[in-house]
N, C-alpha and C positions, 0 to 999 in steps of 0.2 A: 331436277336434284343432282348436284355435283357429286360426282363419283369420289368415293373413298379408296385408299388402300387397307385392306383388310387381312389381319392374319386370325385364322381360325384354329384353336387349340382343343382338340377332344380326342379322346383316346377310342371313339367309335366311327371306323371308317364310313360306316354308311351316313351318320349324320353329318360329318365333315363334307362328304360327297354332295349331299342335299342342300347344305348351307352354300357350298361352292356354286351350284346350279342356279339356286335362287338369286344368290347376290350377283352373279355375273350376267344374269338378264337385267337387272338393274345397272349395268356397266359399270360395277365396281370390281377393282382389282383384287384378286384373292390368294392368298398364300396358306397352305395347310402345315399345322404342326402336329405330330400325334401324342406328344407329351410335354410337361413343362419345361424340361431341360432342353428339347427341340424348339420351344417358343422362345426362350431367352437367347438361345444361339441366333435364331432368324433375326432378333430384334437387335442382337450386336452387329448384324451385318447390313441391316436395312433399316429404313423409318417406316413406321404404320402409323395411320390415323387413328385405327380402332383395332382392338384386340377381344376377340369372342373367346371367352375362357372358361372351361369346364372346371368344377370344383374338384369332383373325385377323379383323381387320374393316378396312376402308377408312377414311381420314382419320384415325382413332386408334386404335390397338389396345388390347385389354384390360388389358394391363399399365400402359399410359400412364393409362387411365381410372383404374385401381385406385391408382396413385400420386397423382393428383390427389384422390381420394377421402380417402385417408390424410392428405394435407396439408391438407385443409379441415376435418379433425375431424368428417367424418360418421361416424354409428355403425352405418350399414346393413352386415348382413352380406353378403359376395359370395361367390358360389360360380361359379367358372371353368369355362366349357364349353369343351371341347377335343377334338380328333380325337386317335387314339391316337399318330399320328406327332409330336403337338405336347405330348406328356405333359411334356417338361421344362419347357416354359412354364407349364403347370399346377403343377409342384412349386415352379417359381419364385415363382408367384403366392402359394402358400400361405405360403412363407417371408416374401413381402412383407405378410401379413396378410390373406390371403383364408381365409374360413372352411372351405371345403373344394372340391372339383373334381369333375365329372363328364366321363365320356367319351362322345364321340357314336360311334355312335347311342345315345341316351339309353334308360337302362332304367327302366321305372316304379319297380320296387322300390327301386332305388339312390336315386332322386328322392325317394320317399316317406321313407326312412331319412334323407336330408340335411333334408326338410322337418321331420321330427319334431324332431331335434335343434336345428334353428333356432328352433321354438317353445319348446323348453326354455330355449334361451340367451335369448331375447326374455323368456320369463316371468321368469326371474331377474333381468335387469335391470328389469323392471316392478317387481318387488319392491324392489330396491335403489331405485328412484325414491320409494318410500313411506318408506325410510330414510334418505333425504337431505334437506337443507334446502331449504325452499319448493319442494319438488316438487309440483306441482298438477296433476292430470290433467284434461284436456279432456273434454267430454261426446262429441265427435265422434270422438276418437282417444285414448282413456284409457290406452293402453300407451306413449304417446311422453313423452320428457322434454321438457316444455313450460315449467318454472318459468323464470323471469328472473333468479334468484339468481346472481349470479357464482360463489358458492361451489359452488352445486349443480352448475352446468355444469362447473366445474374438476374436481369429484370425478368426474362422468359421463365426462369426457374422459380423465380420469387411468385410470378403469377400462379403457376401450377402448383406451388406449395399452399399459397392463398386460398385457392380455391376448394382445398382439402381440409381447412381448418374454418372455425367460427369466429375467430377474433376479429376485432374492428380494424379497420386499414385507414390511414390517410395518404392520399395520393396528392404529392407535391408537383409542380411544374408551373410555367408560363401559361397564360392564356392560349388556347388553340393547339396545345399539345396533344390532346387526346385523352383527357383524364377519365371522361365519362365512357369513353371506347374502353380503357382498360378496366374500369369498375364492372362493365357489362361481361367482358372477357371473363373475370374473377366469377361472377353471378352464374354465368351459361356454362361454366365448365365446374360447377359446384353441386353438392347433392340439392340445392335449393333451386336449381336450373328450371323446374316446373312451376315454381311459386312466382309471384309477381316481382317484377323488378321496378321501384317506384323512385322517382326523382323529384326531389325538392330543390328549388333554386333559392338560397338564403339570401341572396342580394337583390331579387327581384320582389319580394313580397313586401307589403307594408308591415309595419310592426303591428299594427292593431289587429292584422289577420293571422298573423304567424301562429299563435297558440292554436285557434281553431284549425288551421291547416294541418298542424302536427298530430294534435290529440284529438280534434273533433269537438262538437259541442251538443249539448241537450236542446231540446227545443223549448224555446223562450229565452235562450242565452246565446252568445256570440254575435257574429256579423249578419247571421240569416235566422233570426228568431224564429220565424214562422215553420221551420221544421228542423229535426235532428240531422246532425251532419257526421259521417264517419272521417276520421281524422287519417292522415297518410300512414300512420304507424299500424293502425288495425288494416287499412287498405292492403298494407305490404305483409301481412301475416304470413310466416313461414317463408318469406323471401327475403330481399335485399331492399334497404333504404338507402338510396343514394343522397347525400347532402352536399350539394354544389355550392361552392363559395362558402363554406361553413364558417370561416373567420369572419364572416359579416353578420353573424347571429348577433343580436343586442344581448345584454348581459342577463336579463331576466329569462330569456329562452335558453341560455347557455346552463343556468342553474337546473332547469326542469329537464333539459336533455342529460345532463349528468345523472340525474336521479333515475330517469328511465333505463339509461344503460347499466346502473348499479343494480336497481331494483326488478328491472324488466316489467315494469307496471306503468301504466298511463291513467291519468284521470281527465277525461273529457271537460271542457268548460260548462260551469254550471251543473257538474254532477257530483254527488257524493260517493259514487263508486268507482274502485278502480279495476282495471282490466289488464290480465297479464297479455304480454305480447312477444311473440317469438319472431324477432327481425334481426337481421346481421346489418350492422351499419358501416357503410363505406363512405367517408367524407373525403372532400377535396378542396384544395384551397391553391390560389396563385400568389398569395400575400406571405410576407415574412412573419409567420405566426409567432415565432420566438420574439421578434421585436414588439409586436402586440401584447404579448404577455409582459415583457418588460414597462411597457406604457399602461398596464393594467386594463387593457382593452378585451383581453381574452383570458379566460381562467386557466389556470395552469394545471389544475387537477382534471378538468375536462380534456385539455390537450394530451395529457398523459394516457386517458381512458381511450381517446381516439388513434393515438400514434403508437398502438401496440406493435403495429408492423408497418412502419413508413416505406412508401415507394415514390422514389423521383423519376421523373420523366424529363429527359434532356431536351431543350429548346431545338428548334430547326437549325439556327446559326451554329449550334455545336456540332453538328453532324451533316453538313452541306453535301456530302459525298452520297446522301440518302435522296437528293432531289430528283435525279433522272428516274428513279424508280417509282418515286411518289408521282412524278408528272406521267408516266407511263400508265399508272394505276388510275390517275384523275381523268387521262385522255381515253381510256376504254370506258369508264363509266359514263362520261359525258357523250361519247360516241353512241352508247344506247339510248341515253336520255334525250339526245336532240337528233337522231337518227342521221348522224354525221359519219365522214370515214377519215377523220384526221388521223394522219399515220405517224405524227411525230413532231418534233420543234426543231427549227433550224439551228446550227451552231451558233449564230449571233444571239438567238432567243436564249438557248442553253446557257451561254456565258452571262447573259444579264440575269437568269434566274439565280445563277451560283454566286454573282457578284452582292446581291440585294442581301440585306441583313435579316429580312422576315421578322419584324417585331410581332406580328400576329401568328407565325408560326405556320403549322399545317392548315389551318382553317384560312389563313390568307394566301396561301400557295393555291389551294383548291378554288378559292374564290377568282384568283389571278387567271387560273386555266380556263375557267367558265367564262370570264370576260374575253379572253381570247378566242374562244369558240364562238362568241356573238361576232366579235370582230373580224375574224379571219374569213377570208373567200376562197381560198385555196385548200388544199389537203396537208399541209405542212405549217404549223404555227410560226409566224415570222415575228421578229422583235417589235415591227411596228404595233401588232395585235395586242401585244402585252399593256397592262396599265402604265400610265406614264412614269409613275414614280419608281417602277421597277427597272425598266430600260434606261432610265437616266443615271442609275447607279454604274452602268458600264460606259455611258458617255462621259461621265465625270473622270473614270478611271483613265480611258483612252486619250481624254485631252490633256491629262496631267495635270489637272487643277485641284489643288487641296486647300482648305481653309487653314490659315494661321491666324490663331487667337492673338489678338494685340497683348503686349505685355502689360497687362492691368489685370485686375481682380473682376471676375465675372460675377455678377449678382444671380444666384442660382436659387430657384425654390427649394423647399427643404422637404425631406422624407419622401413618401410615396408619390408626391407631384414631380418628382424628377422624372424626366423623359428626353432621353438623348435626342431622338428624331426631331421631336417639338423644338427643344433648344437649338440643335443645328439649323433647322428651317428659319427660326427667328432670327439667329445670328446671320445667316446667309443674307436675309431681307434687309436687315439693318446694315450689314456690311456694304452691299450694293448701293444702298440708298445713299450712304455716307460718301462711298466712292464716287457715284454719279454727281453728289452735291459739289464735291471737291474739285470735280473736272467739268462743272457747269453742264451736266447733262450730254457732254460728247462721248458718244459710244466708243469710238476707235481710242480716243485719249484714256478714257477708262479702263479699257481693256489692256492697254500697253502699261499703264502706271500701276494697276492694280493686280497686274499678272493674271488675269482672266481671260482664257480664249474667247474670242469674241462670239463664237456659236454659242458656247456655253452661257455668256454674259445675256445675249438675246433670249435664250431659253429661259433662264432665270428671271429676267425681267417680266416676262410673259406669265411665267409660273406665278409670280407673286402680285402679279397686277401692278407693277410699279410702272408710272409714266416718267420717262426720261425728260420730256419737255418741261417738267414741273421744276427741274433743277437748273434750266437755262438761266 
């Protein structure tokens, strides 16, 4: 269990001393505060993962401390300590954004359970840090959000705020930027954290199965008529339902989803009964939803219900300064997974990683590092161990070869079929083929007249499976 930095605030010295002793046995770092004002002073000077906070204290009670913490955008998890007679105060504190509460006298088992969930919540926020712009971990406290980027801090604060409300959320961003990770961070830092987090991929389900998957079906109805099925809405009861690729929902399901959000009731396929559901909806999309609304493919009223609090995750190409930290994170993970001792990447490999445009974002970077782990025989990842399309980017840059589009109109696909990388590859292949044809397949002459370095020309010929002899 990863250690936490914990602030214990209680006016009883014996209780603070007992908690410190117990927590330090678990390798947690502990700081004490005797009242609410001392706790706020400590938090102004340092960052804490967890605050164990008594409700009834002189000078400033726990609820007032909690209110100050939330107003100042602190992201410390707060666990309220309360006597059984004050349990209403604890419930009120959770409603105000406390992570959980513990009744006095404290039970070690219950405390350990809360510590375990707090570590899980902090871990998710740490991962989100690596998915957000300009998030740079410090060597002394790597789990903290310490980047100076206003954009990063805004996203982090928004995740913290969203964890403490029940509104629907629409997460936007390119494929591979970590939208599900952000959704999990919101869920596991919210009062719903002990309930299910359920994912539905709206783009991968056949339309005929969707309604049953969402709402379930009675025996004799739906795609599995031999038995009754519980839908994802009921399965996620009390928790969070994450709708991945929500823009791909067919129109009929959009209408039904809107009704569920408005009425908080579902009707299983083949049933005449409604069931009340308590589910928070977090949706995500990498598509231009506004454009889909204009084209009549997505309902505007559903969009407004989902987009109560929008959250945009920048793509990796917008924040390439994060690549070294991401690479370190993935190397650490793959060292454990593959029992290796890779210590880093070479300067040449790092330059290639920074030169590449990363259309697949963080997911593609992670796959590239895993590819390098398989290919690399030493303890430092070399440029040659990276996937070919990545280190090619640096080779083109070093050789000074750039494509110049001829002075004529290009016939491009429309709308969402546009893809720069596909179009660039097609143009390269056609350009080289035409250049070889004009020079009767002669490599040196083609290189000179087309202004393509010979090494680059040979590499591109191999990449696209072009046979120079065909043009002799």
